[in-house]
Structure formats: C-alpha cells, structure tokens
C-alpha positions in Angstrom: 105.2 76.3 112.7 102.5 77.1 110.2 98.9 76.7 111.5 97.9 74.5 108.5 100.8 72.1 109.3 99.7 71.9 112.9 96.2 71.1 111.9 97.4 68.4 109.5 99.5 66.7 112.3 96.5 66.9 114.7 94.3 65.2 112.0 96.9 62.4 111.6 97.0 61.7 115.3 93.2 61.7 115.5 93.1 59.3 112.5 95.5 56.8 114.2 93.5 56.8 117.5 90.1 56.4 115.7 91.5 53.7 113.4 92.9 51.6 116.3 89.6 51.9 118.2 87.5 51.0 115.1 89.7 47.9 114.5 89.1 46.9 118.1 85.3 47.2 117.8 85.4 45.2 114.5 87.4 42.5 116.3 85.0 42.5 119.2 82.1 42.1 116.7 83.9 39.2 115.0 84.4 37.5 118.4 80.9 38.2 119.6 79.1 35.0 120.7 82.2 32.8 121.2 82.4 33.7 124.9 78.8 32.7 125.4 79.6 29.3 124.1 82.9 29.0 126.0 81.6 29.8 129.5 78.5 27.6 129.1 75.9 30.2 129.4 77.5 33.6 130.3 76.2 36.8 128.6 78.1 39.4 126.7 78.9 42.7 128.5 78.4 44.8 125.4 75.6 43.9 122.9 76.2 43.3 119.2 74.1 46.4 118.4 76.2 48.5 120.6 79.4 47.3 119.1 78.1 48.0 115.6 77.1 51.5 116.7 80.6 52.2 118.0 82.1 50.8 114.8 79.8 53.0 112.7 80.8 56.0 114.8 84.4 55.3 114.2 83.9 55.0 110.5 82.0 58.3 110.5 84.9 60.0 112.4 87.4 58.5 109.9 85.4 59.9 107.0 85.3 63.3 108.6 89.1 63.2 109.1 89.5 62.3 105.5 87.4 65.4 104.5 89.5 67.7 106.8 92.8 66.4 105.4 91.5 66.9 101.8 90.7 70.5 102.7 94.0 71.2 104.4 96.3 69.6 101.9 96.1 72.3 99.2 96.9 75.0 101.9 100.3 73.5 102.9 103.3 75.8 102.3 105.4 73.5 100.0 104.6 71.2 97.1 106.4 68.3 98.7 104.1 68.4 101.7 101.1 68.7 99.4 102.1 65.6 97.5 102.9 63.6 100.6 99.6 64.5 102.2 97.7 63.5 99.0 99.4 60.1 99.0 98.5 59.7 102.7 94.9 60.6 101.9 94.8 57.8 99.2 96.1 55.4 101.8 93.5 56.5 104.3 90.8 55.9 101.7 92.0 52.4 101.1 92.1 51.7 104.8 88.6 53.1 105.2 87.2 50.8 102.5 89.0 47.8 104.1 87.4 48.6 107.4 84.0 48.6 105.9 84.6 45.2 104.3 86.0 43.8 107.6 82.9 45.2 109.4 80.6 43.3 107.1 82.6 40.1 107.5 82.7 40.5 111.3 78.9 40.9 111.4 78.5 37.7 109.4 80.9 35.9 111.8 79.0 37.2 114.8 75.7 36.0 113.4 77.2 32.6 112.8 78.6 32.6 116.4 75.2 33.6 117.8 73.5 30.9 115.8 75.8 28.3 117.2 75.5 29.6 120.7 71.7 29.6 120.5 71.8 26.0 119.3 73.9 25.0 122.2 71.7 26.9 124.7 68.6 25.3 123.3 70.2 21.8 123.6 71.2 22.7 127.2 67.7 24.0 128.1 66.1 20.9 126.6 68.4 18.7 128.6 66.9 19.9 132.0 68.7 19.9 135.3 70.0 22.7 137.6 72.2 24.3 135.0 69.3 24.9 132.6 67.2 26.4 135.4 69.9 28.9 136.4 70.4 29.8 132.7 66.7 30.5 132.2 66.6 32.7 135.3 69.7 34.7 134.3 68.4 35.2 130.8 65.0 36.5 132.1 66.7 38.9 134.5 69.1 40.3 131.9 66.5 40.5 129.1 64.9 43.7 130.3 68.2 45.4 131.3 69.7 44.5 127.9 66.8 45.8 126.0 66.9 49.2 127.8 70.6 49.5 127.4 70.3 48.8 123.7 67.6 51.4 123.2 69.6 54.0 125.1 72.8 53.1 123.1 70.9 53.3 119.8 69.6 56.8 120.8 73.0 58.0 121.7 74.5 56.6 118.5 71.9 58.5 116.4 72.6 61.7 118.3 76.3 61.3 117.7 75.8 60.7 114.0 73.6 63.8 113.8 76.3 65.8 115.6 78.9 64.6 113.2 76.7 65.5 110.3 76.2 69.0 111.7 79.9 69.4 112.2 80.5 68.5 108.6 77.8 70.9 107.4 79.3 73.6 109.6 82.7 72.9 108.1 81.3 73.1 104.6 79.6 76.4 105.5 82.8 77.9 106.8 84.7 76.9 103.7 81.9 78.5 101.6 82.2 81.7 103.7 85.9 81.8 103.2 85.6 81.5 99.5 82.9 84.2 99.4 85.1 86.4 101.5 88.0 86.0 99.1 85.7 86.8 96.1 84.4 89.9 97.9 88.0 91.1 98.7 89.0 90.6 95.1 85.9 92.5 93.9 86.7 95.3 96.4 90.3 95.6 95.1 89.1 95.7 91.5 86.5 98.4 92.4 89.2 100.5 94.0 91.3 100.1 90.9 88.4 101.2 88.7 87.6 104.1 91.0 91.2 105.4 90.8 91.1 105.0 87.0 87.8 106.9 86.8 89.2 109.7 89.0 92.3 110.1 86.8 90.0 110.1 83.7 87.9 112.8 85.3 90.9 114.9 86.0 92.2 114.5 82.4 88.8 115.6 81.1 88.8 118.7 83.3 92.3 119.6 82.1 91.3 119.1 78.4 88.2 121.3 79.0 90.3 124.1 80.5 92.8 123.8 77.7 90.0 124.0 75.1 88.8 127.2 76.7 92.3 128.7 76.7 92.8 127.7 73.1 89.5 129.4 72.1 90.6 132.6 73.9 94.0 132.6 72.2 92.3 132.1 68.8 89.8 134.9 69.4 92.5 137.3 70.6 94.9 136.4 67.7 92.1 136.8 65.1 91.1 140.2 66.7 94.7 141.4 66.5 95.0 140.2 62.9 91.8 142.1 62.0 93.1 145.3 63.7 96.4 145.1 61.9 94.8 144.6 58.5 92.5 147.6 59.2 95.4 149.7 60.3 97.4 148.8 57.1 94.4 149.5 54.9 93.8 152.9 56.5 97.4 153.9 56.0 97.3 152.8 52.4 94.2 154.9 51.8 95.9 158.0 53.3 99.0 157.7 51.0 96.8 157.4 47.9 95.0 160.6 48.9 98.4 162.3 49.3 99.5 161.3 45.9 96.3 162.5 44.3 96.7 165.9 46.0 100.3 166.3 44.9 99.3 165.5 41.3 96.5 168.0 41.4 98.9 170.7 42.8 101.4 170.2 40.0 98.7 170.4 37.3 97.4 173.6 38.9 100.9 175.2 38.8 101.4 174.3 35.2 98.0 175.7 34.3 98.7 179.0 36.1 102.0 179.6 34.3 100.4 178.9 30.9 97.6 181.4 31.7 100.1 184.2 32.7 101.8 184.0 29.2 105.2 182.7 30.2 105.4 180.6 27.1 109.1 180.8 26.4 110.2 180.4 29.9 108.1 177.4 30.4 110.3 174.4 31.0 109.0 171.2 29.5 107.5 168.8 31.9 110.3 166.4 31.4 112.9 169.0 32.2 111.3 170.5 35.2 112.5 167.7 37.4 116.1 166.4 37.1 118.0 164.1 39.3 119.1 166.8 41.8 116.0 168.9 42.2 112.7 168.0 43.9 109.4 169.5 42.9 107.9 172.1 45.1 104.4 171.0 46.1 102.1 173.2 48.0 100.2 171.1 50.4 97.5 172.6 52.6 98.5 172.9 56.2 95.3 171.2 57.2 96.4 167.9 55.5 98.5 165.9 57.8 101.3 163.7 56.5 101.3 160.0 57.1 104.2 157.7 56.8 103.8 154.4 55.0 104.2 151.3 57.1 
C-alpha cells in the first residue's frame, strides 16, 4: 500500500479517538457541578479548569490532524481518493466548529451549575449543624490540594500546547524543505540540459572554424593553380608569336636575296610560291627551340 494512503488512514483513526475524547471532556464540563449538588457536599475529582484544558488540547490535536490531512490529500494516487478525502476534510471542519460551540455552551452550563451548588452550600452552611461543620472542614482540607493540582495542570497544558505548536511549525518547515528540494532538483535538471546544449554548440563552433580554415586553404591553392595556368598559357602564346615573326623575317630575307642575285625571270610571284601541296622552306636557327601551342 502507498505510504500516503497509510498516513491518511492513520490520521483518520487518530481523529476518531481525539474526537470521542474531546466530546467526553465537553460532556464532563457540561455536567460539572451537578454531582456536588446531588451528593450534598461532595467535591469534583477533576476541576473545571482541568477539564477545559483537556478539551482545548483535544481541539488543538483535531486542528493539527486537519492540517495533516489537508497536506496529504493532494498526494493520494487517484482522483477519487483525493475528492473523498477533501469531502471528509470539510466534514471534519464542520465537526470542529460544532465542538467549539458545544464547549462554550458547556462552560456556560457548568457556571450555572456551580452557581446553584454554591447557593445550596451557602444555605447549608448558614443552617448550622454537624453536616455544615464537616463540609467546612472538607473544603478547607481540599482547598490547598485543589489549588496545587490546578496550577500543575495549567502548566502541563501550556507545555502541551507549546509542543503542539512546535510540531506544527516543524511540519511546515519540512514541507518548505520538500518544496525547496523539488525546486533545486528542477533547477539542476535545467542546468544539465543547458550544459549539454552549450557543449554541443561549442563542438559545432569548433567544426565550423576548422571548415573555415580548410575552405581558405582550398581557395588559396585553387587561386594559385589558376594563376600558374594563366602564366603558363601566356608564356606559350608569347613563344608562338616570336616564332611567327622569325618565319616572316626569313621569307622576306630569301626573297630579297633572290632579287639581288638577278634572277628576275625565274622569280615566282609571291602568290604562286606556295600552292596547296607545297610548304615553304623556312630556315630556322638551331638555337631557337620549337614550342607547341596548348
């Protein structure tokens, strides 16, 4: 069985016991003084102040049990149990208020009984005789004992009330500690979540930084290769132009040499020197190396 359910059942049993005892004390207060009138001068075993102290202790215990049930009811495992406990708590509150009203009524009845008993004793004392003498001696003997007992009882009642108040404060402190513990656990879980998120973010930033460095290296290497290729192509183009200029200069030199040697009739026009099947002979110095165009 769940621990909360066990505590609720225990609280119910304690309420029933304390409720029955408190009702008994209230009934005793209501009947206080009647026995003194009935036995013709006997004294009460328990004083009215003692009875009131016991009744107040019972009411304090009932109030504490109400508080405990109010704390335990939201912790029950099912909604039906919570609703049943809440309705029972309302019944307890009504019974508690009824007991307080009955206690006030019982005290008024006890005062009325004591007033009537005192009047009868006064009439008996004023009447004289042996019975009045015995009554005076008994009252004098019990006066000191009753006073001491009442003072001790009052002291114990105050001590009990203080203990009940301390228990209630301790209960409230424990509840506050439990709530603080829950808040701290929630904060710890949120901190762990944020910590893992920060760790993943840090890893992503490191990866992006490495990728940025790699991209920079790739761009630099690609640009360098492009520059080298352009330079190579330009250098090749410049070599071919030189070759063409040298070939043109050689042809012009050959033509000029033939004209100077007087071979006028045999000179073939420039347009006929080259047909579709013959290639011109070009003397190129051996020191000039040939380059192929890319």
